[in-house]
C-alpha positions as a Markdown table, in Angstrom:
| # | Residue | x | y | z |
|---|---|---|---|---|
| 1 | Met | 0.0 | 0.0 | 0.0 |
| 2 | Tyr | 1.4 | 3.4 | -1.0 |
| 3 | Thr | 0.3 | 6.7 | 0.4 |
| 4 | Val | -0.6 | 9.7 | -1.9 |
| 5 | Leu | -0.9 | 13.4 | -1.3 |
| 6 | Ile | -2.8 | 15.6 | -3.8 |
| 7 | Ala | -1.9 | 19.3 | -4.2 |
| 8 | Asp | -4.0 | 21.4 | -6.6 |
| 9 | Asp | -6.0 | 24.6 | -6.1 |
| 10 | Glu | -8.7 | 23.4 | -8.5 |
| 11 | Ile | -11.4 | 21.4 | -6.8 |
| 12 | Ile | -12.4 | 19.7 | -10.0 |
| 13 | Glu | -8.9 | 18.3 | -10.5 |
| 14 | Arg | -8.6 | 17.2 | -6.9 |
| 15 | Asn | -11.9 | 15.4 | -7.1 |
| 16 | Tyr | -10.8 | 13.7 | -10.3 |
| 17 | Leu | -7.5 | 12.5 | -8.8 |
| 18 | Lys | -9.3 | 11.3 | -5.7 |
| 19 | Ser | -11.8 | 9.3 | -7.8 |
| 20 | Val | -8.9 | 7.5 | -9.6 |
| 21 | Leu | -7.2 | 6.7 | -6.3 |
| 22 | Lys | -10.5 | 5.4 | -4.9 |
| 23 | Lys | -10.8 | 2.9 | -7.8 |
| 24 | His | -7.4 | 1.5 | -6.9 |
| 25 | Ser | -7.6 | 1.6 | -3.1 |
| 26 | Asp | -5.9 | -1.8 | -2.8 |
| 27 | Glu | -2.6 | -0.2 | -4.0 |
| 28 | Phe | -3.0 | 3.5 | -3.1 |
| 29 | Thr | -4.5 | 5.4 | -0.3 |
| 30 | Leu | -5.1 | 9.2 | -0.1 |
| 31 | Val | -3.6 | 10.7 | 3.1 |
| 32 | Gly | -4.4 | 14.4 | 2.3 |
| 33 | Glu | -5.1 | 17.1 | -0.1 |
| 34 | Ala | -3.7 | 20.6 | -0.3 |
| 35 | Thr | -4.9 | 23.7 | -2.1 |
| 36 | Asn | -1.8 | 25.8 | -1.9 |
| 37 | Gly | 2.0 | 25.5 | -1.7 |
| 38 | Glu | 2.3 | 26.2 | 2.0 |
| 39 | Gln | -0.4 | 23.6 | 2.9 |
| 40 | Val | 1.2 | 20.9 | 0.9 |
| 41 | Ile | 4.5 | 21.4 | 2.7 |
| 42 | Asn | 2.8 | 21.1 | 6.1 |
| 43 | Ile | 0.9 | 18.0 | 5.2 |
| 44 | Ala | 3.9 | 16.4 | 3.6 |
| 45 | Phe | 6.0 | 16.9 | 6.7 |
| 46 | Gln | 3.2 | 15.5 | 8.9 |
| 47 | Lys | 2.1 | 12.5 | 6.8 |
| 48 | Lys | 5.3 | 11.7 | 4.9 |
| 49 | Pro | 3.5 | 10.3 | 1.8 |
| 50 | Asn | 5.2 | 8.0 | -0.7 |
| 51 | Ile | 3.8 | 10.0 | -3.6 |
| 52 | Ile | 2.8 | 13.6 | -4.1 |
| 53 | Ile | 0.9 | 14.7 | -7.2 |
| 54 | Met | 1.6 | 18.4 | -7.4 |
| 55 | Asp | 0.2 | 21.2 | -9.5 |
| 56 | Ile | 2.9 | 23.7 | -10.6 |
| 57 | Asn | 0.8 | 26.9 | -10.3 |
| 58 | Met | -0.7 | 27.2 | -6.8 |
| 59 | Pro | -1.4 | 30.2 | -4.4 |
| 60 | Leu | 1.0 | 31.3 | -1.7 |
| 61 | Gln | 3.9 | 29.2 | -3.0 |
| 62 | Ser | 4.5 | 27.6 | -6.4 |
| 63 | Gly | 4.4 | 23.8 | -6.7 |
| 64 | Leu | 8.1 | 23.9 | -7.7 |
| 65 | Ile | 9.2 | 25.8 | -4.7 |
| 66 | Ala | 7.1 | 23.6 | -2.4 |
| 67 | Ala | 8.5 | 20.5 | -4.1 |
| 68 | Lys | 12.1 | 21.7 | -3.5 |
| 69 | Thr | 11.4 | 22.2 | 0.2 |
| 70 | Ile | 9.9 | 18.7 | 0.5 |
| 71 | Lys | 12.6 | 17.0 | -1.5 |
| 72 | Thr | 15.3 | 18.6 | 0.7 |
| 73 | Lys | 13.7 | 17.0 | 3.8 |
| 74 | Phe | 12.4 | 13.8 | 2.2 |
| 75 | His | 14.5 | 12.9 | -0.8 |
| 76 | Asn | 12.8 | 9.6 | -1.5 |
| 77 | Thr | 9.3 | 11.1 | -1.7 |
| 78 | Ile | 8.1 | 10.7 | -5.3 |
| 79 | Ile | 6.9 | 14.1 | -6.6 |
| 80 | Ile | 4.9 | 14.1 | -9.9 |
| 81 | Leu | 4.2 | 17.5 | -11.4 |
| 82 | Asn | 0.6 | 17.8 | -12.7 |
| 83 | Ser | 1.2 | 20.2 | -15.5 |
| 84 | Ala | -0.1 | 22.0 | -18.6 |
| 85 | Tyr | 2.1 | 21.7 | -21.7 |
| 86 | Ser | 2.8 | 25.4 | -21.5 |
| 87 | Glu | 4.6 | 24.8 | -18.2 |
| 88 | Phe | 7.5 | 22.8 | -19.6 |
| 89 | Lys | 9.5 | 25.9 | -19.4 |
| 90 | Phe | 10.0 | 24.8 | -15.8 |
| 91 | Ala | 11.5 | 21.4 | -16.8 |
| 92 | Gln | 15.1 | 22.4 | -16.2 |
| 93 | Gln | 14.1 | 23.7 | -12.7 |
| 94 | Ala | 12.2 | 20.4 | -12.0 |
| 95 | Ile | 15.3 | 18.4 | -13.0 |
| 96 | His | 17.5 | 20.6 | -10.8 |
| 97 | Tyr | 15.2 | 19.8 | -7.8 |
| 98 | Asp | 15.3 | 16.1 | -8.7 |
| 99 | Leu | 11.6 | 15.7 | -9.2 |
| 100 | Asp | 10.4 | 12.4 | -10.6 |
| 101 | Ala | 7.8 | 12.7 | -13.4 |
| 102 | Tyr | 5.2 | 14.7 | -15.3 |
| 103 | Leu | 1.5 | 14.3 | -15.8 |
| 104 | Leu | -0.2 | 16.3 | -18.6 |
| 105 | Lys | -3.5 | 17.8 | -17.7 |
| 106 | Pro | -6.0 | 16.4 | -18.3 |
| 107 | Ala | -4.3 | 13.0 | -17.7 |
| 108 | Ser | -6.3 | 9.8 | -18.2 |
| 109 | Glu | -6.8 | 7.3 | -15.4 |
| 110 | Lys | -4.3 | 4.9 | -17.1 |
| 111 | Glu | -1.7 | 7.7 | -17.5 |
| 112 | Ile | -2.0 | 8.6 | -13.8 |
| 113 | Leu | -1.6 | 5.0 | -12.7 |
| 114 | Asp | 1.3 | 4.2 | -15.1 |
| 115 | Thr | 3.2 | 7.4 | -14.0 |
| 116 | Met | 2.9 | 6.5 | -10.3 |
| 117 | Ile | 3.8 | 2.9 | -10.9 |
| 118 | Asn | 6.7 | 3.6 | -13.1 |
| 119 | Ser | 8.0 | 6.2 | -10.6 |
| 120 | Leu | 7.7 | 3.6 | -7.8 |
| 121 | His | 9.5 | 1.1 | -10.1 |
| 122 | Arg | 12.5 | 3.4 | -10.5 |
| 123 | Lys | 12.7 | 4.0 | -6.7 |
| 124 | Cys | 12.5 | 0.3 | -6.1 |
| 125 | Leu | 15.3 | -0.4 | -8.5 |
| 126 | Lys | 17.4 | 2.0 | -6.4 |
| 127 | Gly | 16.3 | 0.4 | -3.1 |
| 128 | Gln | 14.6 | 3.7 | -2.1 |
| 129 | Val | 11.0 | 2.5 | -1.6 |
| 130 | Ile | 9.7 | -0.1 | 0.8 |
| 131 | Gly | 7.0 | -2.3 | -0.7 |
| 132 | Asp | 6.2 | -4.9 | -3.2 |
| 133 | Tyr | 6.1 | -3.1 | -6.5 |
| 134 | Cys | 5.6 | -6.4 | -8.4 |
| 135 | Asn | 2.1 | -6.9 | -7.0 |
| 136 | Ile | 1.2 | -3.5 | -8.5 |
| 137 | Ser | 2.9 | -3.9 | -11.8 |
| 138 | Asn | 1.1 | -7.1 | -12.5 |
| 139 | Thr | -2.2 | -5.3 | -12.5 |
| 140 | Leu | -1.2 | -3.4 | -15.6 |
| 141 | Asn | -1.1 | -4.5 | -19.2 |
| 142 | Asn | 1.2 | -2.0 | -20.8 |
| 143 | Lys | 3.4 | -2.6 | -23.9 |
| 144 | Tyr | 5.5 | 0.4 | -23.2 |
| 145 | Pro | 9.1 | -0.9 | -22.8 |
| 146 | Tyr | 10.0 | 0.3 | -19.3 |
| 147 | Thr | 12.7 | -2.3 | -19.0 |
| 148 | Leu | 14.4 | -1.0 | -22.2 |
| 149 | Val | 14.1 | 2.6 | -20.9 |
| 150 | Asp | 15.8 | 1.5 | -17.6 |
| 151 | Arg | 18.6 | 0.0 | -19.6 |
| 152 | Leu | 19.0 | 3.2 | -21.6 |
| 153 | Ile | 19.1 | 5.4 | -18.6 |
| 154 | Asn | 21.5 | 3.1 | -16.8 |
| 155 | Ser | 23.8 | 3.1 | -19.9 |
| 156 | Ile | 24.1 | 6.9 | -19.6 |
| 157 | Phe | 25.8 | 6.4 | -16.3 |
| 158 | Thr | 28.4 | 4.1 | -17.9 |
| 159 | Glu | 29.2 | 6.8 | -20.5 |
| 160 | Asp | 29.7 | 4.0 | -22.9 |
| 161 | Phe | 28.6 | 5.5 | -26.2 |
| 162 | Glu | 28.2 | 2.2 | -28.1 |
| 163 | Leu | 25.9 | 0.9 | -25.3 |
| 164 | Ile | 24.0 | 4.2 | -25.2 |
| 165 | Arg | 23.6 | 4.1 | -29.0 |
| 166 | Phe | 22.5 | 0.4 | -28.9 |
| 167 | Asn | 19.8 | 1.0 | -26.3 |
| 168 | Thr | 18.7 | 4.2 | -28.0 |
| 169 | Leu | 18.2 | 2.5 | -31.4 |
| 170 | Asn | 16.3 | -0.3 | -29.8 |
| 171 | Tyr | 14.0 | 2.3 | -28.1 |
| 172 | Leu | 13.4 | 4.1 | -31.4 |
| 173 | Asp | 12.8 | 0.8 | -33.2 |
| 174 | Phe | 10.0 | 0.2 | -30.6 |
| 175 | Leu | 8.4 | 3.6 | -31.3 |
| 176 | Asn | 8.6 | 3.0 | -35.0 |
| 177 | Ser | 6.9 | -0.4 | -34.6 |
| 178 | Gln | 4.1 | 1.2 | -32.5 |
| 179 | Gln | 3.5 | 4.3 | -34.7 |
| 180 | His | -0.3 | 4.3 | -34.4 |
| 181 | Asn | -0.1 | 4.0 | -30.6 |
| 182 | Leu | 2.2 | 6.9 | -30.1 |
| 183 | Glu | -0.5 | 9.3 | -29.1 |
| 184 | Glu | -1.4 | 6.8 | -26.3 |
| 185 | Tyr | 2.3 | 6.7 | -25.4 |
| 186 | Arg | 2.8 | 10.5 | -25.5 |
| 187 | Leu | 3.1 | 10.9 | -21.7 |
| 188 | His | 5.4 | 7.9 | -21.4 |
| 189 | Ile | 7.7 | 9.4 | -24.0 |
| 190 | Val | 7.6 | 12.7 | -22.2 |
| 191 | Asn | 8.7 | 11.0 | -19.0 |
| 192 | Thr | 11.3 | 9.0 | -20.7 |
| 193 | Ile | 12.9 | 12.2 | -22.0 |
| 194 | Phe | 12.5 | 13.8 | -18.6 |
| 195 | Ser | 14.3 | 10.9 | -17.0 |
| 196 | Ile | 17.1 | 11.1 | -19.5 |
| 197 | Met | 17.5 | 14.8 | -18.8 |
| 198 | Arg | 17.7 | 14.0 | -15.1 |
| 199 | Ser | 20.4 | 11.4 | -15.8 |
| 200 | Leu | 22.4 | 13.7 | -18.0 |
| 201 | Lys | 22.5 | 16.2 | -15.1 |
| 202 | Lys | 24.6 | 13.7 | -13.2 |
| 203 | Val | 27.1 | 13.0 | -15.9 |
| 204 | Leu | 27.5 | 16.1 | -18.0 |
| 205 | Pro | 28.3 | 19.8 | -17.1 |
| 206 | Asp | 25.4 | 22.2 | -17.1 |
| 207 | Asp | 26.5 | 24.0 | -20.2 |
| 208 | Ile | 26.6 | 20.7 | -22.2 |
| 209 | Gln | 23.1 | 19.7 | -20.9 |
| 210 | Ser | 21.6 | 22.9 | -22.0 |
| 211 | Leu | 22.5 | 22.1 | -25.6 |
| 212 | Leu | 19.7 | 19.6 | -25.7 |
| 213 | Asn | 16.9 | 22.1 | -25.2 |
| 214 | Gly | 15.0 | 19.4 | -23.5 |
| 215 | Asp | 12.1 | 21.6 | -22.2 |
| 216 | Glu | 11.4 | 22.6 | -25.8 |
| 217 | Tyr | 11.2 | 18.9 | -26.9 |
| 218 | Leu | 8.9 | 18.1 | -24.0 |
| 219 | Gln | 6.6 | 21.0 | -25.0 |
| 220 | Lys | 6.6 | 20.0 | -28.7 |
| 221 | Ile | 5.8 | 16.4 | -27.9 |
| 222 | Ser | 2.9 | 17.4 | -25.6 |
| 223 | Lys | 1.5 | 19.7 | -28.3 |
| 224 | Ser | 1.9 | 17.4 | -31.3 |
| 225 | Gln | -1.4 | 16.6 | -32.8 |
| 226 | Tyr | -0.4 | 13.5 | -34.8 |
| 227 | Trp | 1.6 | 10.4 | -34.2 |
| 228 | Tyr | 4.1 | 11.2 | -36.9 |
| 229 | Asp | 4.8 | 14.6 | -35.3 |
| 230 | Ile | 5.4 | 12.9 | -32.0 |
| 231 | Leu | 7.8 | 10.4 | -33.7 |
| 232 | Ala | 9.7 | 13.1 | -35.6 |
| 233 | Val | 10.3 | 15.3 | -32.5 |
| 234 | Thr | 11.3 | 12.3 | -30.4 |
| 235 | Glu | 13.7 | 11.1 | -33.0 |
| 236 | Asp | 15.2 | 14.6 | -33.3 |
| 237 | Phe | 15.7 | 14.7 | -29.5 |
| 238 | Phe | 17.6 | 11.4 | -29.6 |
| 239 | Arg | 19.7 | 12.5 | -32.5 |
| 240 | Gln | 20.9 | 15.4 | -30.5 |
| 241 | Phe | 21.2 | 13.3 | -27.4 |
| 242 | Leu | 23.5 | 10.8 | -29.2 |
| 243 | Phe | 25.5 | 13.7 | -30.7 |
| 244 | Leu | 26.5 | 14.8 | -27.2 |
| 245 | Phe | 28.3 | 11.5 | -26.7 |
| 246 | Ser | 29.7 | 10.9 | -30.1 |
| 247 | Gly | 33.4 | 11.7 | -29.9 |
| 248 | Asn | 32.7 | 14.3 | -27.2 |
| 249 | Leu | 32.5 | 16.9 | -29.9 |
| 250 | Ser | 30.7 | 19.3 | -27.5 |
| 251 | Leu | 33.8 | 19.2 | -25.2 |
| 252 | Ser | 36.3 | 19.6 | -27.9 |
| 253 | Ser | 38.4 | 22.7 | -28.0 |
| 254 | Asn | 38.3 | 22.8 | -31.8 |
| 255 | Phe | 34.5 | 22.9 | -32.0 |
| 256 | Thr | 34.4 | 26.6 | -32.8 |
| 257 | Asp | 37.1 | 26.0 | -35.4 |
| 258 | Met | 34.7 | 23.8 | -37.2 |
| 259 | Val | 32.0 | 26.4 | -37.2 |
| 260 | Glu | 34.5 | 29.0 | -38.5 |
| 261 | Lys | 35.7 | 26.7 | -41.3 |
| 262 | Tyr | 32.0 | 26.1 | -42.3 |
| 263 | Ile | 31.5 | 29.8 | -42.6 |
| 264 | Glu | 34.7 | 30.3 | -44.6 |
| 265 | Glu | 33.5 | 27.7 | -47.1 |
| 266 | Asn | 29.9 | 28.7 | -47.3 |
| 267 | Phe | 29.8 | 32.5 | -46.6 |
| 268 | Glu | 28.1 | 33.2 | -50.0 |
| 269 | Lys | 25.1 | 31.1 | -48.9 |
| 270 | Gln | 22.3 | 32.3 | -46.6 |
| 271 | Ile | 23.7 | 31.6 | -43.1 |
| 272 | Ser | 22.0 | 32.3 | -39.8 |
| 273 | Leu | 22.7 | 31.5 | -36.2 |
| 274 | Asp | 19.7 | 29.2 | -36.1 |
| 275 | Met | 20.9 | 27.3 | -39.2 |
| 276 | Leu | 24.4 | 26.9 | -37.7 |
| 277 | Ala | 22.9 | 25.7 | -34.5 |
| 278 | Glu | 20.9 | 23.1 | -36.4 |
| 279 | Ile | 23.9 | 21.9 | -38.4 |
| 280 | Phe | 26.1 | 21.5 | -35.4 |
| 281 | His | 23.4 | 20.4 | -33.0 |
| 282 | Phe | 24.0 | 23.2 | -30.5 |
| 283 | Asn | 21.7 | 25.6 | -28.6 |
| 284 | Pro | 21.9 | 28.9 | -30.6 |
| 285 | Ser | 22.6 | 31.0 | -27.5 |
| 286 | Tyr | 25.4 | 28.6 | -26.4 |
| 287 | Leu | 26.8 | 28.5 | -29.9 |
| 288 | Ser | 26.9 | 32.3 | -30.1 |
| 289 | Arg | 28.5 | 32.7 | -26.6 |
| 290 | Lys | 31.0 | 30.0 | -27.1 |
| 291 | Phe | 32.2 | 31.3 | -30.5 |
| 292 | Tyr | 32.7 | 34.8 | -29.1 |
| 293 | Gln | 34.6 | 33.4 | -26.0 |
| 294 | Asp | 36.9 | 31.3 | -28.2 |
| 295 | Lys | 37.4 | 33.8 | -31.1 |
| 296 | Gly | 37.0 | 37.3 | -29.7 |
| 297 | Tyr | 34.4 | 38.2 | -32.3 |
| 298 | Thr | 30.8 | 37.3 | -33.0 |
| 299 | Ile | 29.6 | 34.9 | -35.7 |
| 300 | Asn | 27.9 | 37.7 | -37.5 |
| 301 | Glu | 31.1 | 39.8 | -37.5 |
| 302 | Phe | 33.2 | 37.0 | -38.9 |
| 303 | Leu | 30.5 | 36.2 | -41.5 |
| 304 | Asn | 30.4 | 39.8 | -42.6 |
| 305 | Gln | 34.2 | 40.1 | -42.8 |
| 306 | Lys | 34.5 | 37.0 | -45.0 |
| 307 | Arg | 31.8 | 38.4 | -47.3 |
| 308 | Ile | 33.3 | 41.9 | -47.5 |
| 309 | Asp | 36.8 | 40.4 | -48.1 |
| 310 | Tyr | 35.4 | 38.5 | -51.1 |
| 311 | Ala | 33.5 | 41.6 | -52.3 |
| 312 | Ile | 36.8 | 43.6 | -52.3 |
| 313 | Tyr | 38.5 | 40.9 | -54.3 |
| 314 | Leu | 35.6 | 40.9 | -56.9 |
| 315 | Leu | 35.6 | 44.7 | -57.0 |
| 316 | Lys | 39.3 | 44.8 | -57.8 |
| 317 | Asn | 39.4 | 41.8 | -60.2 |
| 318 | Ser | 36.2 | 41.7 | -62.1 |
| 319 | Ser | 33.8 | 43.9 | -64.0 |
| 320 | Leu | 30.7 | 42.6 | -62.2 |
| 321 | Leu | 28.1 | 45.1 | -61.2 |
| 322 | Val | 27.9 | 46.0 | -57.5 |
| 323 | Lys | 24.4 | 44.4 | -57.2 |
| 324 | Asp | 25.8 | 41.1 | -58.7 |
| 325 | Ile | 28.8 | 41.2 | -56.4 |
| 326 | Ser | 26.4 | 41.8 | -53.5 |
| 327 | Arg | 24.4 | 38.7 | -54.4 |
| 328 | Asn | 27.5 | 36.6 | -55.0 |
| 329 | Cys | 28.8 | 37.4 | -51.5 |
| 330 | Gly | 25.6 | 36.3 | -49.8 |
| 331 | Phe | 23.8 | 39.6 | -49.2 |
| 332 | Thr | 20.1 | 39.6 | -49.7 |
| 333 | Asn | 20.0 | 43.2 | -51.1 |
| 334 | Val | 22.4 | 45.8 | -52.3 |
| 335 | Ser | 21.4 | 48.3 | -49.7 |
| 336 | His | 22.4 | 45.9 | -46.9 |
| 337 | Phe | 25.6 | 45.2 | -48.8 |
| 338 | Asn | 26.5 | 48.9 | -49.1 |
| 339 | Arg | 25.8 | 49.5 | -45.4 |
| 340 | Ser | 27.9 | 46.5 | -44.3 |
| 341 | Phe | 30.7 | 47.4 | -46.7 |
| 342 | Lys | 30.9 | 51.0 | -45.4 |
| 343 | Lys | 30.9 | 49.8 | -41.8 |
| 344 | Val | 33.7 | 47.3 | -42.3 |
| 345 | Thr | 36.0 | 49.2 | -44.7 |
| 346 | Gly | 35.0 | 52.8 | -44.1 |
| 347 | Lys | 34.7 | 53.2 | -47.9 |
| 348 | Gln | 32.1 | 52.9 | -50.6 |
| 349 | Pro | 32.4 | 49.9 | -53.1 |
| 350 | Ser | 33.0 | 52.5 | -55.9 |
| 351 | Gln | 36.1 | 53.7 | -54.1 |
| 352 | Ile | 37.5 | 50.2 | -53.7 |
| 353 | Arg | 36.9 | 49.6 | -57.4 |
| 354 | Leu | 38.7 | 52.8 | -58.4 |
| 355 | Glu | 41.7 | 51.8 | -56.2 |
| 356 | Gly | 41.7 | 48.4 | -57.9 |
| 357 | Asn | 41.8 | 50.0 | -61.4 |
| 358 | Val | 44.7 | 52.2 | -60.3 |
| 359 | Glu | 46.6 | 49.2 | -59.0 |
| 360 | Asn | 46.0 | 47.3 | -62.2 |
| 361 | Gly | 47.1 | 50.2 | -64.4 |
| 362 | His | 43.7 | 51.1 | -65.8 |
């Protein structure tokens, strides 16, 4: 028997959660309900529940702050955030506080039970929960591969890339084989990614973890309307996840050299920070900051300099019109080209062309 505390300021939601627990009173018993953040802390300290289902937005004190206070005192208490998809912006904070799982409002009865049971299962594997989880698990008929997810998460702690990759590909194979069930598995996928993000926190530095943009993936998956959107976003997350471990590129000192080399070879194309971030699988803000730290100039400054250098070469060594040179150097319009050219060289293109003619004896 596991004890559960419900915390939500909406009476309809509390009554719904109570009705679910009542149907499964052989496994779960309600020990209290709270309507605000301060109340849930007081009840948690008195009753010491195994599980707390907590709304994020509550009066007096947010669910996240209340959860942090409770986790500090009772680390083994399972805290499940009962959240709207728009609140995944708090995912990194939830990971930092070592919270356990997410429910997406309005969660189905099966999703609520599965989330509680899987959270208990993880605690049991670590020897952190007293009780017979197996008796509960046998009441469910769920095809979701919790055992495979456990292997994947455990492989993260080994930092063995081949093992991580093997388990990841097996997990993605499962999702591909269950394509038309993915909407049913949406919450399970969300919590799998959330668990992976929690594991990464323990093996990778904060700036490397931030490259994954995990909260954005959680939000996209929760909002996706069709199974193929869920699959596409999930696969993209795992591509980036694997990229973190492959060759430790993110930790490499020559990472920004690779970005610089790409710009040198492609400056005449349309290049943006977001595009570079997608190519190199990095968070745009991190990419921008890291490039400046390593090089002493911004990506945009370097890109403009390469374009202007080539423009100078063409002005001096060709008869192309300025508008054509502008286009060949990657500028979208000649006005932008002229402004950038003046800013970098202090001169107009026509002055540079005249100097070139003089140098060439014309």
